Each structure stands twice: as C-alpha cells, then as structure tokens.
C-alpha positions as CSV (number, residue, x, y, z in Angstrom):
1,M,-23.5,10.8,-33.4
2,D,-26.9,9.8,-32.0
3,A,-27.5,7.4,-29.0
4,Q,-28.3,4.7,-31.2
5,S,-25.4,4.7,-32.9
6,R,-23.2,4.7,-30.1
7,G,-25.0,1.3,-28.7
8,R,-27.5,3.8,-26.5
9,A,-30.4,1.1,-27.9
10,D,-32.9,-0.2,-25.2
11,E,-31.4,2.3,-22.4
12,I,-28.1,0.4,-22.5
13,D,-25.4,2.7,-21.1
14,P,-22.0,2.6,-23.2
15,A,-20.2,2.9,-19.8
16,D,-21.3,-0.8,-19.1
17,Q,-20.3,-2.0,-22.7
18,W,-16.4,-1.5,-22.1
19,V,-15.3,-5.3,-21.7
20,L,-12.2,-6.5,-20.1
21,N,-9.7,-8.4,-22.7
22,P,-7.9,-11.0,-20.7
23,Q,-5.3,-10.9,-23.6
24,T,-4.4,-7.5,-23.1
25,G,-5.7,-6.3,-19.5
26,N,-7.3,-3.4,-21.2
27,Y,-10.9,-2.4,-21.2
28,E,-12.2,-2.4,-24.8
29,L,-15.6,-0.9,-25.7
30,R,-17.2,-3.6,-28.0
31,L,-21.4,-2.2,-29.1
32,N,-23.6,-4.2,-30.4
33,Q,-25.0,-3.2,-33.6
34,S,-28.6,-2.8,-32.0
35,A,-29.5,0.3,-34.1
36,E,-31.4,-0.2,-37.4
37,Q,-29.1,0.3,-40.0
38,S,-29.5,1.8,-44.0
39,P,-29.2,-0.7,-46.7
40,A,-25.8,0.9,-47.5
41,A,-24.7,0.5,-44.2
42,R,-25.8,-3.1,-44.5
43,T,-24.0,-3.8,-47.9
44,P,-19.9,-3.8,-47.6
45,S,-18.3,-1.6,-49.9
46,P,-16.8,-3.3,-53.1
47,R,-13.5,-1.6,-52.1
48,T,-14.0,-3.1,-48.6
49,P,-13.6,-6.5,-47.3
50,A,-16.7,-7.8,-45.7
51,P,-16.5,-7.3,-41.8
52,R,-16.4,-10.8,-40.2
53,S,-18.5,-10.3,-37.5
54,S,-21.2,-7.9,-36.1
55,T,-19.3,-6.3,-33.4
56,R,-18.3,-2.9,-33.6
57,R,-15.4,-1.4,-31.8
58,G,-16.4,2.1,-30.7
59,T,-14.2,5.1,-30.5
60,G,-15.2,6.8,-27.4
61,T,-13.9,6.6,-23.6
62,P,-14.8,5.5,-20.3
63,G,-17.4,8.6,-18.9
64,S,-18.5,9.6,-22.6
65,E,-22.3,10.4,-22.5
66,A,-24.8,11.0,-25.5
67,P,-26.2,14.2,-25.9
68,G,-29.3,15.1,-23.2
69,R,-28.2,12.6,-20.6
70,G,-26.1,13.6,-17.6
71,V,-23.4,11.5,-15.4
72,P,-24.9,10.8,-12.1
73,G,-23.9,12.7,-9.1
74,R,-22.9,15.4,-11.5
75,A,-23.9,19.0,-11.9
76,P,-25.2,20.0,-15.4
77,G,-22.9,21.8,-17.6
78,R,-19.4,20.7,-15.7
79,D,-16.9,19.1,-17.4
80,V,-17.2,15.2,-17.7
81,P,-13.8,12.9,-18.3
82,G,-13.6,11.8,-21.6
83,R,-16.2,14.5,-23.2
84,E,-14.7,17.2,-25.1
85,A,-15.7,20.7,-24.6
86,P,-16.0,22.9,-27.8
87,G,-13.0,24.6,-28.8
88,R,-11.0,22.5,-26.6
89,E,-8.7,20.0,-27.9
90,V,-7.8,16.8,-25.9
91,P,-4.5,15.5,-26.1
92,G,-4.2,12.4,-28.6
93,Q,-7.0,13.1,-30.4
94,R,-7.1,13.3,-34.1
95,S,-7.1,17.0,-35.6
96,R,-10.3,17.6,-37.3
97,R,-10.3,17.5,-40.9
98,A,-10.6,20.9,-43.2
99,G,-13.9,22.2,-44.6
100,S,-16.0,19.8,-42.0
101,G,-18.5,22.5,-41.5
102,S,-19.4,23.3,-37.9
103,G,-16.5,21.5,-36.3
104,G,-17.7,18.1,-37.0
105,T,-15.2,15.6,-38.4
106,T,-16.0,14.2,-41.9
107,P,-18.0,10.8,-41.7
108,P,-16.6,7.9,-43.8
109,P,-18.2,7.0,-46.9
110,A,-21.4,4.8,-46.5
111,G,-20.6,1.3,-45.8
112,R,-16.7,1.9,-45.2
113,R,-15.3,1.0,-41.7
114,K,-13.1,4.0,-40.5
115,R,-9.8,3.2,-40.4
116,K,-8.7,1.8,-36.6
117,Q,-5.9,4.1,-35.2
118,P,-2.9,2.5,-33.1
119,K,-3.9,1.7,-29.6
120,S,-2.0,4.8,-27.3
121,R,-0.9,3.7,-24.0
122,K,-2.7,6.7,-22.8
123,K,-6.0,5.4,-24.1
124,K,-6.5,2.4,-22.1
125,A,-9.4,2.5,-20.5
126,L,-9.6,3.1,-16.4
127,L,-8.2,-0.2,-14.5
128,W,-7.5,1.1,-11.2
129,T,-8.6,1.5,-7.7
130,G,-8.0,3.4,-4.5
131,G,-9.0,3.9,-0.7
132,V,-7.6,4.2,2.5
133,M,-5.5,0.9,2.9
134,A,-6.5,-0.6,-0.5
135,F,-5.9,2.1,-2.5
136,V,-2.4,1.3,-2.6
137,L,-3.3,-2.3,-3.4
138,V,-4.7,-2.8,-6.6
139,G,-3.7,-0.7,-9.6
140,G,-4.0,0.0,-13.4
141,S,-4.0,2.5,-16.1
142,V,-6.0,5.5,-16.9
143,A,-8.0,6.5,-20.0
144,A,-6.8,10.1,-21.2
145,Y,-5.7,13.5,-20.2
146,A,-9.2,14.7,-19.1
147,V,-9.5,11.6,-16.5
148,Y,-5.9,12.6,-15.0
149,R,-6.8,16.3,-14.5
150,H,-10.2,15.3,-13.3
151,F,-8.9,12.9,-10.4
152,D,-6.1,15.3,-9.8
153,G,-8.6,17.7,-9.2
154,N,-10.0,15.4,-6.4
155,L,-6.9,15.0,-4.7
156,N,-6.3,17.1,-1.2
157,T,-2.1,17.6,-0.8
158,V,-0.1,18.6,2.1
159,D,3.4,19.5,1.6
160,V,5.2,17.7,4.9
161,T,9.0,17.4,5.6
162,G,10.5,14.3,5.3
163,A,8.2,13.0,2.4
164,G,9.7,11.7,-0.7
165,S,9.5,13.5,-3.8
166,G,10.6,11.4,-6.8
167,G,7.8,8.8,-6.8
168,F,8.5,4.9,-6.6
169,K,11.1,3.1,-7.6
170,K,10.9,-0.4,-8.7
171,D,13.8,-1.9,-7.2
172,Q,13.5,-0.4,-3.7
173,A,10.7,-1.5,-1.0
174,V,7.7,1.2,-0.2
175,N,6.5,2.3,3.2
176,I,3.4,4.3,2.9
177,L,1.8,5.6,6.2
178,V,-1.8,5.1,6.1
179,I,-3.9,7.5,8.6
180,G,-7.4,7.7,9.7
181,T,-8.2,10.4,11.6
182,D,-11.1,11.1,14.2
183,K,-12.1,14.1,12.6
184,R,-15.5,14.7,11.9
185,S,-15.5,16.7,8.8
186,G,-18.4,15.6,6.3
187,A,-22.1,15.3,6.0
188,G,-23.3,13.1,9.0
189,N,-20.4,12.7,10.6
190,E,-21.0,15.4,13.3
191,S,-22.9,13.1,15.4
192,Y,-20.1,10.6,16.3
193,G,-18.8,12.3,19.1
194,D,-16.1,14.9,19.8
195,K,-17.2,17.0,16.8
196,D,-14.5,19.4,17.9
197,S,-11.5,17.0,17.4
198,V,-8.9,18.4,15.0
199,G,-8.3,14.9,13.7
200,H,-5.9,12.7,15.8
201,A,-3.7,9.8,14.5
202,D,-7.0,7.3,15.3
203,T,-6.0,4.6,13.2
204,T,-2.4,4.1,11.8
205,I,-1.1,1.5,9.7
206,L,2.5,1.2,8.8
207,F,2.2,-0.3,4.8
208,H,5.6,-2.0,3.8
209,V,5.8,-3.4,0.5
210,S,8.7,-5.9,-0.3
211,K,11.4,-4.7,-2.6
212,D,10.4,-7.7,-5.0
213,R,6.8,-7.3,-4.5
214,T,5.9,-10.4,-3.6
215,N,4.5,-9.6,-0.2
216,A,3.4,-6.8,2.3
217,T,3.3,-6.0,5.8
218,A,0.4,-3.8,7.3
219,L,1.5,-2.9,10.9
220,S,-0.9,-1.3,13.0
221,I,-0.1,0.9,15.6
222,P,-2.1,1.3,18.5
223,R,-3.3,5.0,19.1
224,D,-3.3,4.7,22.9
225,L,0.8,3.5,22.9
226,I,2.8,5.3,25.1
227,T,5.8,6.8,23.3
228,S,8.0,9.8,22.5
229,I,7.2,12.3,19.6
230,P,10.2,13.9,18.5
231,D,10.4,17.8,17.5
232,C,9.0,17.9,13.9
233,E,9.1,20.9,11.2
234,T,5.8,21.7,9.6
235,K,5.6,24.1,6.7
236,T,3.0,27.2,7.2
237,G,2.3,29.9,4.5
238,D,4.9,32.1,6.1
239,G,7.5,29.4,6.0
240,T,8.4,26.8,8.4
241,K,7.6,26.4,12.4
242,V,9.5,23.6,14.6
243,I,7.0,22.1,17.1
244,G,8.3,20.5,20.0
245,G,8.4,16.9,21.0
246,T,7.2,15.7,24.2
247,T,8.1,12.4,26.1
248,R,5.8,9.6,27.4
249,T,2.4,10.6,25.7
250,R,-0.2,9.0,23.2
251,F,0.9,8.0,19.9
252,N,-2.1,9.5,18.4
253,E,-1.4,13.0,19.6
254,S,1.7,13.1,17.0
255,L,-1.1,14.5,14.6
256,G,-3.4,17.2,15.1
257,Q,-2.2,18.3,18.5
258,E,-0.2,21.5,18.8
259,G,-0.9,22.0,15.0
260,R,1.4,18.6,14.1
261,D,0.8,17.3,10.6
262,P,1.2,14.0,8.9
263,G,5.0,14.5,8.7
264,C,5.2,14.7,12.6
265,T,3.1,11.4,12.5
266,M,5.9,10.0,10.0
267,R,8.7,11.1,12.6
268,T,7.0,9.7,15.6
269,V,6.8,6.0,13.3
270,K,10.3,6.4,12.6
271,A,11.7,6.7,16.0
272,L,9.5,4.0,17.0
273,T,10.2,1.5,14.6
274,G,13.8,2.3,12.9
275,V,11.6,2.4,9.7
276,T,12.3,5.3,7.2
277,V,8.5,6.4,6.1
278,D,8.2,7.3,2.1
279,H,4.8,8.8,2.2
280,F,1.6,9.3,4.0
281,M,-2.1,8.5,2.9
282,M,-4.7,10.4,5.4
283,A,-8.5,9.7,5.0
284,D,-11.6,10.5,7.5
285,F,-14.6,8.7,8.2
286,N,-16.4,9.4,4.8
287,A,-13.7,7.5,3.0
288,V,-14.9,4.2,4.7
289,K,-18.6,5.0,3.6
290,T,-18.0,6.0,0.1
291,M,-15.4,3.6,-0.7
292,T,-17.6,0.3,0.6
293,T,-20.7,1.5,-1.4
294,A,-18.5,1.9,-4.7
295,V,-17.6,-1.4,-4.5
296,G,-21.3,-2.7,-3.9
297,G,-20.6,-3.8,-0.2
298,V,-17.8,-5.7,1.7
299,E,-18.9,-9.3,3.4
300,V,-18.0,-9.2,7.1
301,C,-18.5,-12.0,9.6
302,L,-19.7,-12.0,13.2
303,A,-19.2,-14.9,15.8
304,K,-22.4,-13.3,17.8
305,D,-24.8,-10.9,17.8
306,I,-23.8,-7.5,17.8
307,K,-25.9,-4.2,19.4
308,D,-23.6,-1.3,20.1
309,K,-24.7,1.7,21.2
310,D,-21.9,3.7,20.8
311,S,-21.0,2.9,17.2
312,K,-24.6,2.0,16.5
313,L,-23.8,-1.3,14.6
314,N,-26.5,-3.6,15.0
315,L,-25.7,-7.2,13.5
316,T,-26.9,-10.7,13.8
317,A,-23.9,-13.4,14.0
318,G,-22.8,-14.7,10.5
319,K,-22.0,-13.4,7.2
320,H,-23.3,-9.9,6.2
321,V,-22.4,-7.7,3.4
322,I,-22.1,-4.0,4.5
323,E,-21.6,-0.7,3.0
324,G,-21.7,3.3,4.1
325,E,-23.0,4.1,7.4
326,E,-23.4,0.7,8.5
327,A,-19.7,-0.4,7.2
328,L,-18.5,3.1,9.3
329,A,-20.1,1.6,12.5
330,F,-18.5,-1.7,12.3
331,V,-14.8,0.0,12.0
332,R,-15.6,1.9,14.8
333,T,-17.2,-0.9,17.2
334,R,-14.7,-1.6,20.0
335,H,-17.1,-2.4,23.2
336,S,-18.6,-5.0,21.9
337,V,-15.7,-7.1,20.5
338,G,-12.8,-9.1,22.5
339,F,-11.9,-7.1,25.1
340,G,-13.7,-4.0,24.7
341,G,-10.9,-1.8,24.1
342,D,-8.6,-0.3,21.1
343,L,-6.7,-3.4,20.5
344,S,-9.5,-5.3,19.8
345,R,-10.7,-2.5,17.3
346,I,-7.8,-2.9,15.3
347,E,-8.6,-6.7,15.2
348,I,-11.7,-5.7,13.7
349,Q,-10.6,-3.1,11.5
350,Q,-7.9,-5.4,10.1
351,Q,-10.7,-8.1,9.2
352,F,-12.8,-5.3,7.6
353,L,-9.7,-4.2,5.4
354,S,-8.7,-7.8,4.3
355,S,-12.3,-8.0,3.4
356,L,-12.2,-4.7,1.0
357,I,-8.8,-5.9,-0.5
358,R,-10.3,-9.4,-1.7
359,K,-13.6,-7.2,-3.0
360,M,-11.4,-5.0,-4.8
361,K,-9.1,-7.7,-6.0
362,S,-12.3,-9.8,-7.2
363,S,-13.3,-10.3,-11.2
364,D,-16.9,-8.6,-9.9
365,T,-14.7,-5.5,-9.0
366,L,-12.4,-5.4,-11.6
367,S,-14.5,-6.5,-14.6
368,S,-17.1,-3.2,-13.9
369,P,-16.0,-0.2,-15.4
370,T,-18.8,1.7,-13.5
371,K,-17.3,0.2,-10.0
372,M,-13.8,0.5,-10.9
373,W,-14.7,4.7,-12.1
374,D,-17.1,4.9,-8.7
375,L,-14.2,3.5,-6.9
376,A,-11.7,5.8,-7.7
377,E,-13.9,8.9,-7.7
378,A,-14.3,8.2,-4.0
379,A,-11.0,7.2,-2.9
380,T,-9.5,10.4,-4.7
381,K,-12.1,12.5,-2.8
382,A,-11.7,11.0,0.6
383,L,-7.5,11.2,0.4
384,T,-5.2,13.8,1.5
385,V,-1.9,12.9,0.7
386,D,1.6,14.3,0.5
387,S,2.8,16.6,-2.5
388,G,5.2,14.0,-3.7
389,I,2.5,11.6,-4.5
390,G,-0.1,14.3,-5.2
391,K,-0.7,13.4,-8.4
392,I,-2.7,10.8,-10.0
393,S,0.1,9.4,-12.8
394,R,2.0,8.9,-9.6
395,L,-0.3,7.1,-7.5
396,R,-1.0,5.1,-10.9
397,D,2.5,4.2,-11.1
398,L,2.2,3.2,-7.2
399,G,-1.0,1.2,-7.9
400,M,0.7,-0.6,-11.0
401,E,3.8,-2.2,-8.6
402,L,1.5,-2.9,-6.1
403,S,-1.3,-5.2,-8.0
404,K,1.2,-7.9,-8.2
405,V,0.9,-8.4,-4.5
406,D,-1.3,-11.5,-4.2
407,P,-3.7,-11.3,-0.9
408,K,-2.5,-14.4,0.8
409,N,1.0,-12.5,1.3
410,I,-0.7,-9.4,2.4
411,T,0.0,-9.7,6.5
412,F,-1.8,-7.6,8.9
413,A,-0.1,-7.4,12.5
414,T,-0.2,-5.3,15.3
415,V,2.4,-3.7,17.3
416,P,3.0,-5.9,20.2
417,V,2.2,-4.2,23.5
418,V,1.7,-4.8,27.2
419,D,-1.0,-3.0,29.6
420,N,-0.1,0.2,31.4
421,T,-0.9,0.3,35.2
422,D,-3.4,2.9,34.5
423,G,-5.6,0.6,32.5
424,A,-6.4,3.2,29.7
425,T,-3.4,3.1,27.7
426,V,-0.5,0.3,26.5
427,L,3.4,0.1,26.6
428,L,5.4,-1.0,24.0
429,N,6.6,-4.8,24.6
430,D,10.4,-4.6,23.5
431,S,11.4,-8.2,23.5
432,K,8.7,-8.9,20.5
433,A,8.5,-5.5,19.1
434,K,12.0,-5.0,18.2
435,P,12.3,-8.4,16.4
436,L,9.2,-7.4,14.4
437,F,10.6,-3.9,13.6
438,S,13.9,-5.5,12.2
439,M,11.8,-7.6,10.0
440,I,10.5,-4.8,8.4
441,Q,13.6,-3.0,8.1
442,N,15.4,-5.8,6.6
443,D,12.4,-6.5,4.1
444,T,11.5,-9.8,5.5
445,S,8.2,-11.1,5.1
446,L,5.6,-12.3,7.5
447,T,4.7,-14.6,5.3
448,E,6.6,-17.8,4.0
449,V,7.0,-16.5,0.8
450,Q,10.2,-14.7,1.0
451,Q,11.7,-17.1,3.5
452,K,11.4,-19.9,1.1
453,E,13.2,-17.8,-2.0
454,Q,16.1,-17.0,1.2
455,D,16.3,-20.6,1.8
456,A,16.8,-22.0,-1.5
457,K,19.4,-19.2,-2.0
458,N,21.4,-20.2,0.7
459,K,21.2,-23.8,-0.3
460,Q,22.4,-22.9,-3.7
461,Q,25.6,-21.3,-2.2
462,G,25.9,-23.7,0.4
463,L,27.0,-21.2,2.8
464,L,24.4,-21.6,5.5
465,T,23.9,-25.3,5.1
466,G,25.5,-28.1,7.5
467,P,26.7,-28.2,10.9
468,R,27.1,-25.6,13.4
469,A,29.9,-25.1,16.3
470,A,29.1,-24.6,19.5
471,A,28.9,-20.9,20.9
472,S,31.8,-21.6,23.3
473,A,34.0,-22.8,20.0
474,V,33.4,-19.7,18.0
475,R,36.8,-17.4,17.9
476,V,36.0,-14.2,16.4
477,S,37.6,-10.7,16.1
478,V,35.2,-8.0,15.8
479,F,35.9,-4.5,13.9
480,N,34.1,-1.2,13.7
481,G,33.4,-0.3,9.9
482,S,29.8,1.3,10.7
483,E,29.0,4.8,11.3
484,T,28.2,3.8,15.0
485,Q,30.5,4.8,17.4
486,G,31.1,1.9,20.2
487,A,29.5,-0.6,17.6
488,A,32.2,-3.2,18.1
489,L,32.6,-3.1,21.9
490,T,28.7,-3.2,22.1
491,T,28.5,-6.4,20.1
492,L,31.6,-7.9,22.2
493,T,29.5,-7.5,25.1
494,W,26.6,-8.5,23.8
495,L,28.2,-12.0,22.4
496,Q,30.3,-12.6,25.2
497,N,27.5,-12.0,27.8
498,E,24.2,-13.0,26.1
499,E,25.3,-15.8,23.9
500,G,28.3,-17.4,25.4
501,V,30.6,-16.6,22.5
502,L,33.8,-16.2,25.0
503,K,36.7,-16.3,22.5
504,S,35.7,-12.9,20.8
505,S,37.8,-9.7,21.2
506,N,37.1,-6.1,20.3
507,E,39.9,-4.7,17.6
508,G,38.5,-1.0,17.0
509,N,37.9,0.4,13.8
510,A,37.9,-1.1,10.4
511,P,40.5,0.3,8.2
512,Q,37.7,1.8,6.4
513,K,33.7,1.9,6.6
514,L,31.5,-0.7,4.8
515,A,28.2,-0.8,3.4
516,A,27.2,-4.2,4.8
517,T,28.6,-6.4,7.3
518,T,31.0,-9.0,6.4
519,L,32.3,-12.7,8.1
520,T,35.5,-13.8,6.7
521,Y,36.5,-17.5,7.5
522,A,38.9,-20.3,6.8
523,P,37.1,-23.6,5.3
524,N,37.8,-25.3,8.3
525,Q,35.8,-22.4,10.3
526,A,32.9,-22.8,8.6
527,D,31.0,-24.4,11.2
528,Q,31.6,-21.4,13.2
529,A,30.5,-19.2,11.0
530,R,27.6,-20.7,10.4
531,K,26.8,-20.3,14.1
532,L,27.9,-16.9,14.1
533,A,25.5,-16.2,11.4
534,D,22.8,-17.6,13.2
535,L,23.5,-15.6,16.1
536,M,23.8,-12.4,14.2
537,G,21.3,-13.0,11.7
538,L,23.7,-12.7,8.9
539,P,22.9,-13.1,5.3
540,A,24.7,-15.6,3.2
541,T,25.9,-12.5,1.1
542,A,28.2,-11.4,4.3
543,L,29.9,-14.6,4.7
544,K,33.4,-14.5,3.0
545,P,35.4,-17.8,3.0
546,G,38.8,-18.2,2.5
547,T,40.4,-20.7,0.7
548,T,43.4,-21.6,3.2
549,D,42.9,-23.5,6.6
550,A,43.2,-21.7,9.7
551,E,46.0,-22.4,12.3
552,G,45.9,-23.1,15.8
553,T,43.9,-20.3,17.7
554,E,43.5,-18.1,14.6
555,A,40.4,-15.9,14.9
556,M,37.2,-15.2,12.0
557,T,37.2,-11.8,11.0
558,L,33.4,-9.9,11.9
559,T,33.4,-6.4,10.4
560,L,30.4,-4.6,11.1
561,G,29.1,-2.2,8.2
562,A,26.5,0.4,7.9
563,D,23.8,-2.1,7.9
564,F,24.4,-2.6,11.7
565,K,21.5,-1.6,13.9
566,G,22.8,-2.2,17.3
567,A,23.9,-5.2,19.3
568,G,21.8,-8.3,19.5
569,V,19.2,-7.0,16.3
570,P,19.9,-9.2,13.3
571,I,21.5,-7.8,10.0
572,T,18.7,-9.8,7.9
573,G,15.9,-9.5,10.5
574,P,14.3,-13.0,12.5
575,A,13.3,-15.4,9.9
576,K,9.7,-15.4,11.2
577,A,7.6,-13.0,13.6
578,P,8.3,-13.8,17.2
579,E,5.5,-16.1,19.0
580,G,2.3,-14.4,20.1
581,V,2.5,-11.3,17.9
582,Q,-0.9,-10.9,16.6
583,K,-1.2,-11.4,13.0
584,V,-3.7,-12.5,10.1
585,E,-3.2,-13.0,6.5
586,A,-5.6,-10.7,3.9
587,D,-6.6,-14.0,2.1
588,K,-8.6,-15.2,5.5
589,Q,-11.7,-14.1,6.4
590,V,-12.0,-14.2,10.5
591,C,-15.3,-14.2,12.1
592,A,-15.2,-11.0,14.8
593,K,-15.7,-12.3,18.3
C-alpha cells in the first residue's frame, strides 16, 4: 500500500491521525481520503451499500510507517513496533491468503470495502504513560505484541529480596517505592558533581495507593534523615549475600553504600514506617530530562527570581514551561529556595511532580498518540524496576488500576523531622511521624475523600454516633488475642497512665487469636464504647454490641487482634494528619519561594 492510500498525502503522518474515541476510550485510525481515487473506487459496487461518509478506517497500528520513511530517532533497519518483518507473523494478524503471489494479501475487489474485523482487546491503540512518580499514575492499554516486546526490551530489572512477584490485586492497597538516585550515568550528567557516586537514595518517595483507588499518598523521605538500616540480603551471580545493617546513619546510604541494592532501601522504609513495600521503581537524572521533553514541557511557578550557580537554574519570577536540562536544574535546586536545604528541595520536587501529573492527565497529552508513545519510550528507558513488575503487561495493569485516582486526591507529604545538632542531618519527629505512618498503614487518606465515606458508613451503622462517656467512667477488661507478647499489659498501662481509663484490667491471653481487634459491650455501655473507640482509633466494625444491659460494675471486653500495632497507635489510623505536617495536593500549583 502506498503512502497516499494510507493517508500520507501532504506529508501527514498517520501517527497523528489516531483519534481518541470518547465513547470507548480507545484510539482509532481515521484517515481522510485525500488521495485521488479511480472511478471504480469512487463508484459503489452494486452488491455493496454506499458508504455513509468519506472517512475510511485504517487497518494499521500505531508506529506503522510508509516505505522509505523512518521513525525519528531510530536507526535504519531496526524493528519498529507495529511493523512486521518479512516472514514473521505477528500474533493476532490474519493469515495471508493462499496464492497471493509474493506474500502480499489479495486485495478486495474494486469498489468494495474490506470486511471489518472484530476489534481485539490486544489491538487497542497505545493509551498509557509513565515516568518516575507519574509513570504509576496514568494508565491504559498497548497496541500489539510487537509493542509489548519493544517496551519490555527498554526496561531494566533487578531481582531483589522482598519484592512481590504476583503483580497487583484490585482489592488490595499498593505501595511502590520510587527512588531517584544521584548516580551521574547518562550523557551530559557527569558535570553535576560527584561523578563517581555509586548511586544513593537521593530522592525517595513511598507511594501508597488506597485499596479502593480513590486516593493516594506520596510520602517523601529526607535523604539526610538519621535512621537505622537493617541487615539485608542481596542477590548476586554467585547466590545471595547478606550485608550487615548499621545504626544512626543517613537514610540515603540504604542504597549503593557497601553494595546495597533497592531491596535494602525497601527494608529500611519498612523498618522506619511500618509499611510493607510491594515494589520499587528507580530512575536517574535522565528520567527528568526525557520525560519532560516527551510531554512538551511542564509548567512551574516561582515566587521570586532564581539564579542558582550550583543547579544552574536561571529563571525569573512567575510561570515557566520547562523541559530537559532546565527541568533537571529545577528539581536539583535547593540553595536558592526555602531554607536552602534538602527539605526545601523536597518541596520544590513535589511541586514539580504535581505539575507533571497534571500535564500527563491533561487532554493535551492523552489525545496525542505521538506524546503518549514518546512518554512511554522515555519512561521505560529511564526506569529500573524489580523483576516482579519487570514486564510491560504488569506495568500496564498497574496503570489501569491507578488511572482512576484524581489528582485532587493525591497528597504529597514529607516525613516530619527536627534538625539534628550537627546542622547537616535531621531526626525523626516521633510525635508527628508515627500518626502519619499509621494513616498509611491503615489506608487512611490525607485528603477528606475517604474520611467522608467512613463517616457515612459509621453513621449508617449508628455505632459511633452519640454521646461519649468520660474516660474515668469507662470500664474495660483487656485480653490479648494478637501475636504481640505483652500487648494487653502495655495497652492497660497506656490507658491508665496516658488516657485516664483507671477502671481497666489486664486479663492476659484471649482463648484464641483474632485477626482484628474487637470491643464487646452492652447496650447501656454504648457511651463508654464510643469513648474507648475514640481513644484507640477503633473502626465501627470492631464494635460488637450485645442485647442485654450490663449490671453493676460489669466491664466491656476489649480483645486485641492481629491489627494491634502498639499501645497508643490507632487501629484505623488518625482521621487526619497531625498539625504541622507538610503536605500539598497534586491538583494545586504552588510557587517556589
């Protein structure tokens, strides 16, 4: 088929003629009949109804090219996704008719349209995006087997201990560790200082997506946070090797130092936050440059002029669209914003990523097959992932799941810290960090979306609405049905000494282990139950009302289950983040100060 008959008249690229069908969410090739047709082609066959419009549906796939025209940036002679090499059969393609001569298909009779084939799910056009944080936020489907194979070949994978292997389940929360290293690999990156760096965890974000996919939390972990790095097992060509842990060291040394791999960083995050990480995605400096170029630039805002000799950022106050080297300079800037340290750099990176997410979710990007292809190409080349998600099919599944999250319900936050006495590092602020970690552990949104749903559910059940008794009036017997030794005693001590629940007792081990904590109470103890539920962060599902009123000094029964995380740590997590926690929603543009 020549270029004209494929819609290439007037130098129009077929890739630009894939149109998003809003009814199906798929891209469809719609070509104008710009080529001159023969009379036979213009005259409908007597046996074929006349077409109702002049628009012809193409049969190619994204990335197909006319003879003699190469794909930009691709060396001649290399395989092109969507283009079939001679003698190679692409899955899903119709077999050639016998007797078609030199391998070509038999054309339909003049004046007749080729019979339209049923649309295969695997033939949907490319509708997905990627990259560092934003790669996991916008998803879609892929065109054909060749496209899968092409992008699979781009991905770098590392087999680490602790990563999941079964992909993603729709009824479970997802925790991805996004790591930006300070390794200076890639053309032009040697000039950014410390060219011999092994690649530490320079930027680390724990990205938690809720079980119901209504919201997500992106928690930044400061690289200079003093913490403990546990022992970790790394995999080598000769088997496995255990790298010893260390105490009171910078968080960023959980990667690269002494040969630690991303699995070591995952273990460090689990020890720090109590959140089990499912998978990791890691990228170097090139990711920022190539991703921003692929989407045509990202809009950022400055509250003042910035000329930073270290990051090489030179921008005036106001809004700018940046990409490539300039985008990398923006996310590396710290001395010229805020307090001039890593915490200020984290804030400017969160502003940048929020803007990138908005750009990727915009119709300007989603309606452009060229941008979508370039974005996927840049992302997969820039990413290193664990072997559990080291296939495009699994990343696609993840993208499909996460594309439902609205940017207004994606919250960027930073682990609460206080300055260390050395002036160069920071320490964990326990009073604020632990409740924040508990919210992520319990799948509680930092936005209001999930809390409103939970409030409505509680109201329907009628268990947590109504008056509360004073803490001094609460009578409760505490049993330990968890796997934590001494849980009943530590809870009793906390209730009595911290919350004033003096009429409480430790009853030791429960008759059997429980998966979830329960509070059993009589109808006339409902006000006591609500008060205890408030103190312990119990969900409505934990409350088990009886049918007979209690008599005299009869106490309620609290049985701690496997969801018990420690005395004073809410079972469901706090309803909202502690005061003073730095956070911002992805739909808001904030100007760097």
